[in-house]
C-alpha positions in Angstrom: -64.9 52.4 66.7 -62.7 49.3 66.7 -63.6 46.7 64.2 -62.4 43.1 64.6 -60.3 41.8 61.7 -61.4 38.4 60.5 -58.9 35.7 61.0 -58.1 34.7 57.5 -55.2 32.2 57.1 -53.1 32.5 54.0 -53.4 29.7 51.5 -50.7 27.1 51.9 -49.2 24.4 49.6 -50.2 21.1 51.1 -48.2 17.9 50.2 -49.5 14.6 51.6 -47.8 11.3 50.8 -50.4 8.6 50.6 -47.9 5.8 50.1 -44.4 5.0 49.0 -42.6 6.7 51.9 -40.4 4.3 53.8 -41.7 1.3 51.9 -41.4 -0.3 48.4 -44.7 0.2 46.7 -47.9 2.1 46.9 -46.3 5.3 45.5 -48.9 8.0 45.7 -48.9 11.7 46.6 -51.5 14.5 46.9 -50.6 18.1 46.2 -53.2 20.7 47.2 -53.7 24.5 47.0 -57.0 25.8 48.3 -59.8 23.9 46.3 -57.5 22.1 43.9 -55.8 18.8 44.5 -53.7 16.8 42.1 -52.7 13.2 42.6 -49.3 12.0 41.6 -49.1 8.2 40.8 -51.3 5.5 42.2 -49.3 2.4 42.9 -49.7 -0.9 44.6 -47.5 -3.0 46.9 -47.2 -6.7 46.7 -47.9 -8.7 49.9 -45.3 -10.3 52.2 -45.2 -14.1 52.3 -47.1 -14.1 55.6 -50.0 -12.1 54.2 -51.9 -15.1 52.9 -54.9 -14.4 50.7 -53.8 -10.9 49.8 -53.2 -10.2 46.1 -52.3 -6.5 46.2 -52.1 -3.7 48.8 -53.4 -0.3 47.7 -52.9 3.1 49.4 -55.4 4.3 51.9 -57.9 6.4 49.9 -59.5 8.1 52.9 -57.8 11.4 52.0 -58.8 11.3 48.4 -62.4 10.6 49.4 -62.3 13.5 51.9 -61.1 15.9 49.2 -64.1 14.9 47.0 -64.6 17.1 44.0 -61.5 19.1 44.8 -59.4 16.3 43.2 -58.9 17.5 39.7 -56.4 15.2 38.0 -54.2 12.2 38.4 -50.6 12.6 36.9 -48.4 9.6 36.3 -44.6 9.4 36.1 -44.2 5.9 34.6 -45.7 2.5 34.1 -44.4 0.3 36.9 -47.0 -1.4 39.0 -45.9 0.4 42.2 -46.9 3.6 40.4 -50.0 2.7 38.3 -51.3 -0.5 39.8 -54.0 1.3 41.9 -55.3 3.5 39.1 -58.5 1.4 38.7 -59.2 1.9 42.4 -58.6 5.7 42.2 -60.5 6.6 39.0 -64.0 6.1 40.5 -63.2 8.6 43.3 -62.9 11.7 41.1 -64.0 12.9 37.6 -60.8 14.5 36.2 -58.3 13.5 33.6 -55.3 11.1 33.9 -52.1 12.4 32.4 -49.3 10.0 31.3 -46.9 9.2 28.5 -47.9 6.8 25.7 -46.3 3.7 27.3 -47.8 4.5 30.7 -51.3 4.9 29.4 -51.0 1.8 27.2 -50.2 -0.2 30.3 -53.2 1.2 32.1 -55.8 0.5 29.4 -56.0 -3.3 30.0 -56.3 -2.7 33.7 -59.3 -0.6 33.1 -60.8 -3.2 30.8 -60.2 -5.9 33.5 -62.1 -3.8 36.1 -64.8 -2.9 33.5 -64.1 0.8 33.9 -65.0 2.9 30.8 -62.6 5.8 31.2 -60.6 5.8 28.0 -61.7 9.4 27.2 -60.1 10.5 30.5 -56.6 9.3 29.5 -54.6 12.3 28.2 -51.3 11.5 26.5 -48.4 13.8 27.1 -44.8 14.0 25.9 -41.6 15.4 27.5 -41.5 19.2 27.6 -45.3 19.3 27.3 -47.1 21.5 29.9 -50.7 21.3 31.3 -52.5 23.6 33.6 -54.7 22.4 36.4 -56.2 25.2 38.5 -53.3 27.0 40.1 -50.8 24.4 39.0 -48.8 24.2 35.8 -47.1 20.8 35.2 -44.2 20.3 32.9 -43.1 16.8 32.0 -39.3 16.2 31.8 -37.7 13.1 30.4 -35.8 10.8 32.8 -34.3 7.4 32.2 -35.2 4.3 34.3 -35.4 0.6 33.8 -38.4 0.9 31.5 -39.2 3.3 28.6 -41.2 6.6 28.6 -40.6 7.9 32.1 -41.0 11.5 33.1 -40.3 13.8 36.1 -42.9 16.4 37.0 -42.1 20.1 37.4 -45.0 21.6 39.2 -45.2 25.4 39.2 -47.3 26.4 42.3 -48.3 29.8 43.6 -45.4 29.7 46.1 -42.7 28.2 43.9 -41.5 25.3 41.8 -41.9 21.7 43.1 -40.1 18.9 41.4 -41.2 15.2 41.6 -38.6 13.1 39.9 -40.5 9.8 39.8 -38.2 6.8 39.6 -35.0 7.4 37.7 -31.4 6.4 37.1 -29.1 8.5 34.9 -28.5 6.2 32.0 -26.0 7.7 29.6 -26.6 5.0 27.0 -30.4 4.3 27.0 -31.5 1.5 24.7 -34.3 3.6 23.1 -32.0 6.6 22.6 -34.2 8.8 24.8 -31.7 10.6 27.1 -32.2 12.0 30.6 -33.0 15.7 30.2 -30.1 17.0 32.3 -30.1 20.4 30.6 -33.7 21.1 31.8 -32.8 20.1 35.3 -29.8 22.4 35.2 -32.0 25.2 34.1 -34.5 24.6 36.8 -31.8 24.5 39.4 -30.4 27.9 38.2 -33.9 29.4 38.3 -34.6 28.1 41.9 -36.7 25.2 43.2 -38.9 25.4 46.3 -38.8 21.7 47.0 -37.5 18.5 45.4 -39.1 15.1 46.0 -36.6 12.6 44.6 -36.6 8.8 44.2 -34.4 7.4 46.9 -34.4 3.6 46.4 -31.0 2.2 47.3 -29.7 5.7 48.0 -27.7 4.3 51.0 -25.7 2.1 48.7 -22.4 3.4 47.4 -21.7 3.8 43.7 -24.2 4.2 40.9 -26.7 2.1 38.9 -25.3 0.7 35.7 -26.9 1.3 32.3 -29.3 -1.2 30.7 -26.8 -2.2 28.0 -24.6 -3.8 30.7 -26.8 -6.9 30.6 -26.2 -7.5 26.9 -22.7 -9.1 27.3 -24.0 -11.5 30.0 -26.9 -12.5 27.9 -24.8 -12.9 24.8 -22.5 -15.3 26.7 -25.5 -17.4 27.7 -26.7 -17.5 24.1 -23.3 -18.7 22.8 -22.8 -21.3 25.5 -26.2 -22.9 25.7 -27.4 -25.5 23.2 -30.9 -26.1 24.4 -33.7 -23.8 25.6 -33.0 -20.6 27.5 -35.6 -19.7 30.2 -35.6 -16.1 31.4 -37.7 -14.8 34.2 -38.5 -11.1 34.2 -41.1 -8.5 35.2 -43.6 -7.8 32.5 -42.6 -4.2 32.6 -39.0 -4.9 31.8 -39.5 -3.9 28.2 -35.8 -3.1 27.7 -34.7 -6.5 28.8 -37.2 -8.2 26.6 -36.0 -6.1 23.6 -32.4 -7.2 24.3 -33.5 -10.8 24.4 -35.4 -10.5 21.1 -32.5 -8.8 19.4 -30.1 -11.5 20.5 -32.6 -14.2 19.5 -32.6 -12.8 16.0 -28.8 -12.6 16.0 -28.4 -16.2 17.0 -31.4 -17.5 15.0 -33.5 -18.6 17.9 -37.3 -18.5 18.4 -38.9 -16.6 21.2 -42.0 -17.6 23.2 -43.7 -15.3 25.8 -45.3 -17.1 28.7 -47.6 -15.6 31.3 -50.6 -13.2 31.1 -48.7 -10.1 32.3 -45.8 -10.7 29.9 -48.1 -11.2 26.9 -50.3 -8.1 27.9 -47.1 -6.1 28.6 -45.7 -6.8 25.1 -49.1 -5.9 23.5 -49.2 -2.6 25.5 -45.6 -1.9 24.6 -46.4 -2.4 20.9 -49.4 -0.1 21.2 -47.4 2.6 22.8 -44.6 2.4 20.2 -47.3 2.7 17.5 -48.7 5.8 19.1 -45.3 7.4 19.4 
């Protein structure tokens, strides 16, 4: 007697970019295996000049809403707005933890307070080389250097192989905070074999390489020595390295520093909190 064999499709690793592909901003990706989905980053994009009345643009959350209770965690690579700005909009859609480094989580806390979201107990601090297990996924955090401190890449061991998500990075041989890009770990992973690599590609079509953060010191020092009056420096609130350089030079040249702007003041407070935790 012939018995029909049920059509059972093998489980597949599903990777769905929800933003940040072919655009600057809204970096967000969903990685799924059967009934487990993890989200990587949740960023915003700033509007174009013709988008009047729009403050921020967030990723389309339809996929996250459709996955429902299958979404188990949000994992963050670093604290730039295009990677964490949408966190307050994502947190109400699932019940799991949020993993990030000390600096990244310190930048998220005031956002949650501003949106009146009580989720501090869901913020889980990690360090480079730490590992966490979420369902079938094991995630290792690997140090990378960037234009802000405390950035990590994600090494995600899945049932079908190793996936690497680099986050944003530049290979800075002389990082201001002394935390070097973990090239040795990446070499080990390459030797062991990697299923797929998702790498930051901003300006990849430009020849050459991105200079280290210390390159700005000489230019700033020249300004300090040649200017008698006030110096006004415009910067992103997340440019912690640049602000540290300015403070060090202000001490060297006996100048006072004043921070102006809500984001700048909050960013310095968050940076101080993160430094204390570390």
